[in-house]
C-alpha positions as CSV (number, residue, x, y, z in Angstrom):
1,M,-18.7,-27.9,-12.0
2,E,-16.6,-26.9,-8.8
3,E,-13.4,-25.2,-9.5
4,K,-10.3,-26.2,-7.4
5,M,-8.8,-23.3,-5.3
6,E,-4.9,-22.9,-6.3
7,V,-2.8,-23.2,-3.7
8,D,0.5,-21.3,-3.4
9,D,3.7,-22.9,-3.0
10,P,5.4,-22.5,0.6
11,A,8.4,-21.3,-1.2
12,S,6.9,-18.1,-2.5
13,L,4.8,-17.7,0.9
14,Y,8.0,-17.4,2.7
15,V,9.4,-15.1,0.1
16,V,6.4,-12.8,0.3
17,F,6.5,-13.2,4.2
18,G,10.3,-12.1,4.0
19,V,9.8,-9.2,1.7
20,I,6.8,-7.9,4.1
21,A,8.9,-8.3,7.2
22,A,12.0,-6.6,5.5
23,L,9.8,-3.6,4.4
24,T,8.3,-3.3,8.0
25,F,11.6,-3.3,9.6
26,L,12.8,-0.9,7.2
27,T,9.9,1.4,8.0
28,L,10.7,1.1,11.5
29,A,14.4,1.8,11.0
30,L,13.5,5.1,8.9
31,S,11.1,6.1,11.9
32,F,14.3,6.9,14.0
33,Y,15.8,9.3,11.3
34,P,14.9,12.8,11.1
35,L,14.4,13.1,7.5
36,G,12.0,15.9,7.5
37,V,9.3,15.8,4.5
38,W,11.2,13.0,3.0
39,N,10.6,10.7,6.0
40,L,7.0,10.7,5.1
41,V,7.5,10.4,1.3
42,L,9.8,7.3,1.9
43,Q,7.0,5.7,4.5
44,L,4.5,6.2,1.9
45,T,6.6,4.6,-0.7
46,I,7.5,1.5,1.4
47,S,3.7,1.2,2.3
48,L,2.8,1.2,-1.4
49,A,5.3,-1.5,-2.1
50,S,3.8,-3.5,0.5
51,V,0.5,-3.2,-0.4
52,T,1.7,-4.2,-4.0
53,V,3.3,-7.2,-2.6
54,L,0.2,-8.4,-0.8
55,G,-2.3,-7.8,-3.6
56,R,-0.2,-9.5,-6.1
57,S,0.3,-12.5,-4.0
58,F,-2.7,-12.9,-1.6
59,M,-5.4,-11.3,-3.7
60,H,-3.9,-12.8,-7.0
61,L,-3.9,-9.5,-9.0
62,K,-1.4,-10.8,-11.3
63,K,-4.2,-13.0,-12.8
64,A,-6.9,-10.7,-12.5
65,D,-9.5,-9.8,-15.1
66,T,-10.4,-6.4,-16.7
67,V,-13.3,-5.8,-14.2
68,T,-11.0,-6.3,-11.2
69,W,-8.7,-3.7,-12.7
70,L,-11.2,-1.2,-13.3
71,T,-12.6,-1.5,-9.8
72,I,-9.0,-1.1,-8.5
73,G,-8.6,2.0,-10.7
74,A,-11.9,3.5,-9.6
75,M,-10.9,3.0,-5.9
76,V,-7.7,4.7,-6.3
77,F,-9.1,7.6,-8.1
78,W,-11.8,8.0,-5.5
79,M,-9.0,7.8,-2.6
80,M,-7.1,10.4,-4.5
81,I,-10.0,12.6,-4.6
82,L,-10.5,12.1,-0.7
83,F,-7.1,12.9,0.0
84,V,-7.1,16.0,-2.1
85,L,-10.0,17.2,-0.3
86,V,-8.7,16.5,2.9
87,L,-5.3,18.2,2.4
88,S,-7.1,21.2,0.9
89,D,-9.2,21.6,4.1
90,F,-5.9,20.8,6.2
91,V,-4.0,23.6,4.2
92,T,-6.7,26.2,4.4
93,R,-7.4,26.2,8.1
94,E,-5.7,28.5,10.5
95,H,-3.1,26.5,12.6
96,G,-3.2,27.9,16.2
97,S,-1.2,26.5,19.3
98,Y,-3.7,24.4,21.3
């Protein structure tokens, strides 16, 4: 039997669009302020919020089963390993003026 695709109501899609647009404009506004290290921290936090909103709404992660969550967890685990390896390489290199 063929399952019907769920169609999101337009009101929720407009809300998601508004949230993503607001987060994008917030990222743009923060890029003009010299916040030092906090600039990166805030921009990564905003991007994490954007990914969460997009994943929950368009990828339907709020209704996902256990295998999907295990896959997401494995992906985050491996991405963190890659970030640690790249960061350790970057920190241990000698930075000269080029």
